[in-house]
N, C-alpha and C positions, 0 to 999 in steps of 0.2 A: 787442374786447370779450371773448373767449376770454381772448385771454393778462390781461387783469385780472381776471376770475372767477379763473382759475388763481391769480396771486399774492395775490388776497383767500383765497383757499382756505388757498393757505401760510402766510400769515403769521396766521390767525386756526389751524391749529395750532401754529405754532410761540410764541402765547401764554400757555397754559399752561405749556410748557415752562421760559418763562421765569421766569412767578410763580413757578413750583413752585422757580426755583433761589431765584428771590428770599429766598424764605416757608424755604425750607431755611438761608439764610446770617444771616435775623434769628433763629429757632430757636438757632444755633450760637453766635451773638454771647449771647443771652438764659437757655441752658440754667446758663452757670455761678455765675448768679446766683440759682437756686433756685425751688422753688416760689415765694415770698414776694415776692424780690427781682423776678423776671420779671413779676407781675402787677402789680406796683409798677410798673415800668417801663412795660410796656404802656396801662396806667391813665392814667400822665402822656402817653403819647403820641394815646392817647384826645379828654385834654385837651385839649391840645396843641394837634390838628388839631379840635377842636369850635370853640375860644374865637373864634378866627384868621376862621372862617365866619362866627360869629353876628356879628361885627363886618363881614363883607363885607359880610354880606345890610343889617344895619341900616343901612349903610350905602347899598345901593344904594335902599333905600327912602326915604332922607334923613333918619331918624330918629337922635336922638343915644344913643350909647353909654353908660349908667352901668357903674361899674365897680363896683356893687355886686350892678347884674345880672348883670355876666361871673362874678363871685363865688358867687353863687347857681347858674348855669346850672354851672361849673365844677363844684360840690358834686354837684348831682344826677346829675350823668354820671359822678363820681366813683364815686358811691353804688350805680350802676345799672351801670356795668362791672365793678367791680371780680369781685361775687363771677361774673359769668359768665365773666370771663377765667380766673380762680382754677379752676373748674370746667373748661373749655375748655382748659388747661394739662394738669391730672390727667386728662383723658382724651387727649390729644394725648402723655401720658407714660405709658400703658398702651397704647394702637396702637403705639407704638415697640416697647416691650418683645415685644408679641407680633410684631408684625413679622421681630424680632431671633429670638426662639424658633421662626417658622416658619421664617427663613432657615437657620438651625443644623441644623434639623429637615429643610429641603430639603436642607442639603449631605449629612447623613448619609444619610437613604433612597437620594441619586443614589449614593454609596460601598455602601452597602450592596445595591441592584443592580447595581454593577458588579462586586462581588466575587460576590453568586450569578451572574452571566453568568461569570466565568473559572471558576468553581468546576462548573457545567456542563458547562463547554464543555472544564473538567481530566478530568469526570467522564464523559465521553464519547466524551473520546481514551483515556482509560484502559479502556474497555469494550472498545472498535477494539481495542485490543491485544491485553488479553489475548484476544478472543476470537479474533483472529488466532494465538495463541500457541498457545492449547486445539487449535484443527481439525487442527492437523497430525498429535499423538499419536491424536488422537481416528482420523480419518481412517485411523490403519495399526491402532488397536483395533478399527474395525469391517471393516477389511480382513480379518487375519489372524481373527476370531472367524467370519466369514463361509467361511474358506477351513476351518478347523474343521468349521462346520455343516453343508455342502455335501460336505465328506470332498473335498478336489478332493487331496488329497495321497494319500491310500489311506484304506480302512476305519477310524472309529472303532468299537470295540468296547464300549465304554462306554456305555449310551445316558447317563451323568447325566452326562455328559460333554458329550455331546452337547446336552443340554436345558443347561449351564449356556452355553453356547458361544453358543446361539440367545439366553439372557438377556443374554448380555455385547453381542451385535448389536442387540438391541434397546432395550438400555439406550444404545448409543451413538448409536443414530439418535434418539432422546428429549434426548441431549443436544447434538449436533447442532442440531437444532431451536430449542434454546433460544438457542444461539450464533449463530444464522441470524437469529431474532427481534430480539437485543440489537445484532446490526451493523446490521441493517435500522434500527431506532430511534437508534441512534445516527449514521448518515449522515444519517436525514432530519433530528434535531433538528440536526446539524450544518452542514447545508444541501449534503450533500453528494450527495443520491441526487435524478436527475438522471432526467427521460421521456425522454432520445434515444433510445430504443429502444422509444418508441411507436409503435404500429404501428394499424390498424382493422381489425376482427375482427367477428363474430356476436356478441353478448352469450351470446346462449345455449349456445354453444357452450362460452364460458370458464363461464358457470354448470351448466351440466350436467358437463364436467370436474372442477369444483368439486366437486360432489354426488355423484359414482361414488369422490370420494377418501373421504368420510367415509362411505359406505354401511355400511363394514362395523359403524363405533364403533355406527350407529343399531341393526343389527341385537346389536349386543353389550348393549346396552343397554333393549333391547326399546322402541325410541322409533321411529314412522312420520317419515320423512323425505319431505314432498310437495314435487314442482317442479312449479309453473305458470309454465312460464318463458315471456319471450317469444319472438317469430318471430324467424325467419331472418333477417328485414328490419331489426329494428333491430342497427343497427353503431355500435360505441364506438371512438373514436379513443385507447388507452392502452396501458401497458405492463402484456398476459395475465398474466403471473408476479404481476403485484402485486393486477390483479381476483381469480385466483385464491386467492392466500393471504389475502386479505382475507376472503371467502366461505369458505374452510374454516376460518379461526378463527371467524368468527361464528358458523356451521353449526354448528361442532364444540363452541362452546361452549353454541349452546342444546340440543344431543342433551346433554350433559354435568349439564345444570342439569334437565333437564326426567324428572319419573317414570318408571318403566317401564307403558308403556301409552300417553303420551301422546305427541304430535305435533310433528314444525315444520313449518315451510310456507313453501317459497321461490315471491314471484309478482314480476310485475313491471307496470309502471301508466306509461303516454307522460305526460307532464306539460304542461299548460297554456302552459307557454312553452317547447317545444321539447323541455327534458330528460328524461330518463325516471329514473324513481326503483325500484329493487330492495330489498323490504320480506324478512326474514325472521320472524319469527311462530314462538311455540313458547307452548305450555301448561302454562309451569315454574314455579318457584316463585318467580318473580318479583321486585320487589326498592322496595326505597323511594327515594326521591330522593338522600338523603345517599349510599346505596350506589354508586346508580347514578355519583353525580359519582368516589366513590371510585373504583369500577372505571373509568374514564377516567383514571386516573392512573399513571405508571409503576410497576410493580410492585402495583398496585392489587388486594388481594385480597378477597373477601367471605366471614367467617365466617358459615358455615350449615351446616344438616343434611348439606351436598349436598359441601359442601367436601371434607371427607376422604375420599371415594369416588374423589377425581380428584387427578390431578398437576396442579400447571401453576405460571405465575412472575407470571400479571397481565399480560402482554404485549399479551396478544389481543386484547385491544378497543381500547386503547391504539394500535396499532400498524395494526389496521385502519381506524381515526381518522387516521391522522397520514399512512398511503398515500392515502386519498381526497380527503383536502385536499391532497395533495400534486398531482392529476388538476381540482384545484378546484371539489371535490363536497363535500357536507355530510351528516354523520351526527346520523340524530336518533334521540332513544330514548324510550319510555311502556311506563311499568310498574307494573304494582300488587304488591304481595306475592300468593301465590295466587291470580296471576291470569291469569299469564305475562308476558310482554315482546316488543315488537315495534320492533326495527331497521331503519331507514330508511335507504336511501345514496340521496343525491338529484347524478343526475349530470347537469352544466349542459348545455345546448343548444348550446355551440360542442365539445363530444364527443361528438352524439348525432349519428346519419344515421338518416334512414327507407328503406331499401331502395336509396342510390346512397352510393359510396363519396367517400372527402376523401382531399387528400395529410397526409402524414406531421407530423406538428408535430417 
C-alpha cells in the first residue's frame, strides 16, 4: 500500500514536467510559422481531433455519419477556436518576452550584487589596512606629545608650546578613536570579529564604567546623566570591552544632541522571555524616521542645529548596532523631533543570568 502510494505520487509529480516538455517542443515547432501560421496549424489540429471523435461517438450510438454534418462541425470548430488560439498565442508570446526580460534582469542583479559584495570587501580591507598604517605614526605622535606635555625631559618654559603639545595629544587621541572604530566596523563587516574573549560579568559594572567615562562630557555640555542601573545579580555573557564601547557611543551621542539643561537616563529592565533590556533615553532634539535610518548607515550624519558643535564620523550608532547584533541582541530606536530619543538594547535570554554564573561560550 505504502509503496503504491509513493509510486503514484512520483508519477503525478513527473506528469507536469513531461507535459511541459511536450508543450515546449510543440511551441518550438510552431514559432517559425509566425502568429497566423501557428494559429492556422493549431486550428487544423483542433478540427482534426474533433472530427474523428465525432465520428467515433456517432458510430458508438449506431447513428449514420453524414458528410455535411462533418463539414458544418469543422467550420464551427474553426470559427470558434481560431480567435481563441490567436489570442492565446499573443498572450504566450508576451509572457515569453516578459520571462526573457525577467531572466535578463535577474542575471544583471546577480552580477550587480556580487560586484557590490566585492566592492564592500575591498572597502573593508582598504579601511583596515589604512587604519593599521595610520596607527603606528599616530602612536608616535601621541607618545612624543605626551612627553612634551608632561615635561618628562625637562621644563618647557613657553606655556604656548605646552598648550600646543596638549592639543596635539588630544587630537591624536581623537583620531585614534576614529581609527579604532573603523577597524572594529571593518572586522565585523568582514566576519572577523569574534566573541572568543566573552566572559560572564555583572552588567551593572560595565554600565557604571561607561557612565564614568562620559561624566565629564555631561558636565561640559550641562547635561545631567542619570543612571538607574540593574542590580549586581544581573549577569551578562559578553565581551566587556564591546559593551562598554556600545554604551559610551550611545550615551555620548545622547549628551551631544541634548541641549544644555537636559538629561540623559540609562535604565535596565528584565524581559518576560528571560532577556534583559537597557535603555538610553534623552530629552534632546530627536529625529524623524528618515533621520533614524540615515543615522544607522555607516558614516551617516544628520545635519541639524547641533551638528556643527560636535565632531564625529557618524560611526557610533552603526558600530553600536553591529556590536550588539554580534552578541545576538537587537537595537530599537524611537524618536520624535523636539521630544528626545529612546534607544533600547535587547539582550537575549541566552546571554543573561540572574544571580548565577554560566560557562563562557
